[in-house]
N, C-alpha and C positions, 0 to 999 in steps of 0.2 A: 462340910461341902460334899464329901463323898456320899454321906447319907442322903443328902438332898438329891444328888444325881441319881442315886439308886431308886428313890421314891418316884422321880420323874419317869425313869425308864420303866418302872413297874406300871405306872399309870398308862403310859403309851401302849404297852403290851395288852393291858386290860381293855383299852378302847378298841384296839385292833381286833381283839378276840370278840368283843361285843358286836362290832360292825360285821365281822365274818359270820357270826351266828345269825344276825338279822338277815344278812344277804342270802344265807343258805337255809333260812327258815322254810322257804318254799321255792320250788323251781318248776315252772310250767314248760313242758316239752313242746306241746302244741295245743291249740285251743280253737276248734272250729266253731262256727256259729251254730248254736243250738238253743232250743227253747226250754225253759224251766216252767212247767205248767203250774197254775194255781191249784192248790189242794193236791199236790203231787204225791204219787206213790214211789217211795225210794226203796229199792231192794239192795241190801248190802251183801255183796258177794266176796268171799275171802277164801284163799287156800289154807289159811292158818287154822289150827285147832281152836284157839281162842280169838274171837273177833277183836281187832285192835281198837274199835270204837263201840260205844254203847248206842244202840238204835234210838232209844227214847231221848237220850241226851242230844243225839245228833239232830233229831227233829226240832228240838228247842233251839239248837244252834242255827238251824236254817231260818227259823222265825225271827231270831235276833238279827240276822244279817240280811234278811229280805222280808220286809214288812208286808209286801204284797202277795206273799206266797199262800196266805190263807191257813188251812189246817193240813199240813203235810202228814203223811203216814210213812213210818220207817220200820223195816223189819229185816231180819236176816233172811237171805235168799237160800233157804234150806233145800229147795228143789234142785238147784244147781250144785249146792254143797254135797249132795248125796249122789250126784250123777258123775260117772267116771269120765265121760267125754268132756263135760264142762270143767272138771277138776284138772284134766290133762292140759286143756287150753289155758286154765288159770295159772298152772305151774309154768307152762311155756311163756305166757305173757309176762310173768314176773321175772323170768330169767332173761328176757330179750328187750324189756323196756329200758331205754336209755336216752340220754340227751342227744339231739341231732337226728334221731330216727324218724322217718316219715310215717305218718299214721297208716299209710297203705301197707307197710311191712308188718303191721300188727293185726292185719285183717284175719278173721276166722275163715278157715278154708275147708274144714271138715264139714260135709253136708249136714250131719246131725247138729253140729254147733251152729251152723248158719240158720237152720230151721229154728233152733232155740232162740236165737237173738231176734229173728223176724217175728216170733210169736209173742214177744214181750210188748203187748199192746198197752198204750197209755201209761207205761211205767218207765222209770229210769233206774238202770242198774249201776250201782256204785261199786267198783272193784277196789278193794283195799288189801294190800299185802305188806306184811312186816318184814323189813330188810335190815333190822338192827337199829341203826341210828335214824332211819327215815321210814316213812310209810309211802309205798307206791300207790298212786291213785289213777284210776281210769274210769271214764264214764261212757256208758252205752245206752242207746235206745233203739227202737225197732226200725229206724230209718236208715241205718248203716251197719255194715258188718265189721267195721273197724271202729276203734274208740273215737268218740267225738272230742275228747279232751284227755290229756294225760300229763303226769308230772309227779313230783314228790313234795312232802312236807316233813319238817323235822318232827321226830317222835318225842312225845311228852308223856310223863307218867300220869298226868291228870287227863282222864278221858274227856272231860267236859271241855278243857282247853284244846284238846286234840280235835274234837268235833268243831269247835269254833274256828280253828285254823283251816280245816278242810272247807267249811261253809264259806269262809271269807275268800279263800283262794280259788274255788271252782264253781261256786253257786251264786256269786254276787251278780245276778242278772235280773232284768225286768221280766216280770211274769205276765202271762196272758191266759185267758180261759181256754182250756182244752175243749175242742169241738167234740160233740157227741159222735157216735159211730154213724148215725144217720146224716148228720151235718157234713162229716168228712166224705161220705159217699156222694152226697150232692155236690160238694165242692170239687171232687175229682171228676165229676161228669160235666162240670162247667168248663167252657173254653178258657184257656190261659189268656190273660189280657195282652201279653206280648205276641201271642200267635192266634188271636181270636179271628173268627171267620170274617173275611172282608165282604162288605156289602157289594151286591152286584153293580150298583151305580151310586156314586156320590156326586152331588152337584153343589154349586156355590155361586154366589153373586157378591160383588164387592166394589169398592171405590178406593182409589189410591192417589197419593200425592208423591211426587218425586222430583228428580232433577236430571237434566240431560246436558251433555257437552260434547264437542267434537273430539277432544283428546281422550283416548282410552287410557285409563290408569296403567302405570308401569310400562308405558311405551314412550319413545323419545319425543321430546317437544319439537324437535326439528321436523318431524313428519307433519305437524299441524301449523307451524308458525306462519306459513303462507296464507292459510285461511284466517287465522285469528287476527293477524295484523292487517289484513286487507281492508281497504276503504273504497266506497263507491264515489266516484267523481262524475260530475255532469249527469247525474241521475242514472247512469248506465255503464260507466267505464270501471273495470277492475282489471287486475293483472291476469285473472283467469276466471272463466265462467263455468268450470267443471263442477264445482261444489256450490250448493246453496249457501254454505257458510262463508263464501267469499263476499256474499251480498248481505246476509242477515247475521244477527248475533247468534253465535253457536251455543251459548250456555243459557239455559232458561228453566224455570219450573215447568213441570208438566202434570197433568191430571188425567186420570183414566177411570172409565167405567167398564166393567167386564163381568162375564158370566161364563161358567164352564162346568165340566163334569169329567169324572174318571170312571172307567169300567174296570171292575175287578181289581181296583187298587193299583193298576199298572199303566194303562194307556187311556188317553182322553183328549179332549179338545177344549178350546176356549175362544170366544169372540170378544172383541174389545173396541172401544172408542177412546182415542187420546186427543187431548187438546193442549196446545202450548202457543205462546205469543212471542214473536221475534221482531225486534226492532232492526230496521235497515241500518247498516254501518256507513252512514254518510260521512264524507270528508269535511270536517268543519272549516277547513281552509278554503273551500270552494265557495266563492261568493254567490253562486247560482242558488244556493240553499237559503239565502236570506228571505225568500218568499215562502219557505216551507215551515209549517207549524209542527207536523209529526208525520211519520211514515213507518207503518208496521205491517206485518203479515201474521194473521192468525192461522195456525197450522192445525188442520183437522185430519185425523187418521182413523181408518177403520181396518180391521184385519182379523185374522184367525191364527191360533197357535195349535200345534199338535204337541201334546205333553206326555212325558214318560215319568212315572212316579214310583216311589217306594215309601211304604208306611211303617212307622214305628209307634209303639205305645209305651213310653217309659213310665207313665203314671196312669192310673185308672181314669183320671179326668182330663188327660192330655194326650192328643194324637199329633204326631209329627209326620208331615208329608213332604219328603224331599222330592224335587222334580227338576227336570230339564225340559226346555221347549224349543221348538223351531217353527217358524211361521212366515206369513207374508202380510203385507199391508199396502193400502192405497192412501196416498197423501194428497190433500187438497189445501190450497192456500187462498185466504180471503184478504185482499188488500185493504188497509185502512190508511188513507193519505188525505191530508188537508192542508190548504194554504193558510197563511196568516190572515190575508184579506181575500175573501172569496169573490169580491167584486172585481178585483184586478185580473187582467188577462194573464194566464200562466205563461211561462217561458216556453220556447220551443223544446228545450231540454226536458221540461216537465212532460210535454206531450209525447215525447219519444223515449220515456223512461223504460227500464227493463220490465219485462212481464214474466210471471210464472205460468206454467202450463199445468193443466189438470188432466188426468191424475198422474202423480209420480208413483211408480211401483217400487217395492222394496221387500227385503227379508229381515227376519229377526232371529236371534240366537241367544240363548241365555239359560239361567238356572235360578232356583230359589227354594224357599221352604214356606210351608203353611203350618202354623201352630194353631190347632183347633182345641178349644176349651169346652168341656161339657158337651161334646159332639156337635155343637152348633156355632160357637162364636170363634171366629178365626182372625189371626194376625198374620199377614203375608209380607215377606220381604223377597224381592227379586232384583236381579241385575242382568244386563245383557248388552248386546250391540244390535243396532238397527240401521237399515240402509234405505235409501230412496233414490230414484234416478229416472232419466228419460233416455230412450234409445235414440241414437243419432244415425240416421240412415244416409244423409248426404253431407258432404263437406260444405261448411259455410261459404257463402259467396262474398267477395270484397264489395260488390255493389249493394250488399244488404246492410251496410254500416249505419244507414239512417233509420233502419227498421228496429223495432223493439228486440232486445236480445233474449234468446232462449237460454235458460240457465239450468244448472243442476243435473248434469248427466250422470254424476256419481257422487252421492252424499252419504257419509257414514257418521254415526255418533254413538256414544256410550250413555246408558241410562241406569238409574237405580230408583226404586220406589218402595214405599211401605203402604200396605192397604189394610182396610178393615173389611171382613167378609162375614157372610152368614152361610152356613153349610146345612144341608138337609139330605135325607135319603128318601127319594120318592118311592122306591120299592126295593126289597131285599131279595 
């Protein structure tokens, strides 16, 4: 039994040692995004007298672990190995590289060393230093004065296995073709997609469908229940004539035609026409409506917005235009009413029913975004609050009770819409 326990204990220790060795086989301190070019030139730079890895075998390791790398070239970086400034920096780098250290602290600061790194065009410098049980690894290219990646791998006697370990830990990246010098110069002269020059004027036209209601989201229902629950009796009687929504259905689909433009990607304007249809909220308990077939009001609105925008280009084929708008509108109502039997004489209440006045004036306030694909095809979403009303100059007279009622001195609603647009730039 004692022998069995001893065997089990030995196995546990062996497993723990194996796990520890695997866990410490490689350790990445930091790994910035960087590109491994196809057919890359790898310059192996080491402060040691004997290079810890074989350049030819390391190139074969790269090809084994990255099939898209093409035909890499690997050699010892003798130019830096014979340079006193480079070797002092290599020794300092080896002594100061450790876990938890930010890449910025390993930055080359000697002017001569900075020049050397920046002059390594189209090549990748692989720093390798022997620290006994591990090899320190750091990778440089001409785009940064600090290592792009750094860490350690466990040292092995077999240099082929050693090269495989480094290639697997630090070079397992997707490759892409390195641009030629002429292509890079051309690319540098092109505007950045995120900060490209904004056209002088951008215009669009669109059509949208949406929904409107009296209640503004996230506001108390008690503010609107008087309008929403209101019913029209006797063709003209409600609890309040202040809002149109005391007489008509406050929630309805709406449709919009619009066109606009933005100057220098910042300020612009838009004109629009909106249509919606509202049923009158008749009181079904009132027997006077037995003669009525239907009673609706078509709402026609024309107006203009002033817009303030900000443009972003997250993708080459996508532009995002965030905007806010403020504007005014005029609202006109077209009555559609019909009796069940047109030959019968209508009631007195029918003849004295409430009337709308034209035009109602109002304001709009809101925000939205335009997603423009391939510079022309847009999808727009916007939301806001609109108002309409009539100025009241005199107090209503009690003797005017038999006259048609003027309604809608103050009407407010919330709307949201989604539109399809076409964008173009008439001049740049």
